Structure formats: structure tokens, C-alpha cells
N, C-alpha and C positions, 0 to 999 in steps of 0.2 A: 735456271738455278733451282735446286731443290730447297723449298722453304719449310716443308713439314712432312714428316712421315706419320701417317695415321696409326699404323701398327706394323710390326715386323713379325712375319711368320717363320717358325722354325720347326722342321720335321724332326721328330725324335722317335727312338725305338721304345722308350719307357716313359709314358706320360706322367705317371706318379712321381718317378724319380726326378724328372726334369722340373716338375712343379715345385718339388721340395728344394731343388738346387736354386731356382730363381727366387724363391721365397727367402731362403737363407742368405743368398749372396747379394740380392738387390732389394730385399725388403718388399718384394712384390706380393700383392694380394691376388689370390686366384678366384676366378668365378667357378661355377659348377661345370664339370665336364659335359660336353654336348656331342651327340652324334650328328654328322652331316652326311647322310647317305648318298646324296647326289654327287658328292666329291670323294666319297670313300674314305673319310677321315673321322677321327674322334678328336675334338679340340678342347682346349682350356685357354681362356683369355686371362692374361695376367696384367695387372696395373701396378706401376711403380711411378709415383708422382704423375707427370703428364704423359708418361710413356706407356705403351702397350706392347706386349709380346703375345702372339698367338702360337701356342704349342700345338702341333698337329701330329697325330699318330696315324699312319696309313692303316687302313683296314682291309685293303685288297691290293693285288699286284699293280693295278693301273692307277692307284691313288697318287696324288701329288707327293713327291718325296720317296715313294716306294722303290723306284728304279734307280735312284741316285744314292749317294752316300747318306747315312742317317742324319747328317748335319745339313741337309738341303734347306734352303731358306728362301723366303719371298718377303716382299714389303708392299705396303699399300699407302698411297698418299692421297690427299684431297685436292691437290693442286694439279691442273692440266700440265703445267711445265714440269712439275715433279714426276708426273706419270710418264711423260716422254723420257725423262732422265732415267727412271727406274727400268723402263723397257730397254733402253740402250745398255744399261749396266747388266741386265739379265742376259741379253744376247751376247755380250762380250764375255761374261763369266761362263756361259755354256760352251762357247767356242774354245775356251782354254782348257776344258776338262777332257 
């Protein structure tokens, strides 16, 4: 059973627009944008209460989310059981696309 999600990652086309959207609609506070060269993304971590959303903007064609729809998403959990559940969910969602 999934007990906790550490954060949810959401690939977006426009990082600034998505940051404003989450701030306006969820009251999320945004950290500073950060480059993650080894993953080929620019990220902003948003915090709303105990929840975190990581916005990712692909910076190269092989970046996470670059080859899928702009609304590609991923999640991270701190629980081993939750990690297995997220992997199963990820595999099943990819097979449906």
C-alpha cells in the first residue's frame, strides 16, 4: 500500500506559466529554478502544505518528458512498498499509451 508520496514530478512546456498556475490554484510556494544537466531538465520545486510538486522542463530531446506529451509525470516516495507500487503504476500507464 502506498503510504506517502515524497513529491510528484510534472513535465511542462512553460516552467514560468506552470509555476504561476500552481501558485495561484494551490497556494504553492516556489523555490528557485535549477538546472539539472545530467537529466537534461530545468526544475522548480513547489511546496503546498505537506505536498511537493516538481515541475520539469525538458532541455534536450532525450530529457524526461521530452518524447511524451507535455503533461508527462512521475512521482517519488520514501517507502519501499510505495516505490514498488509506483513502478507498477508507471509500467501500466506506459503500456496504455
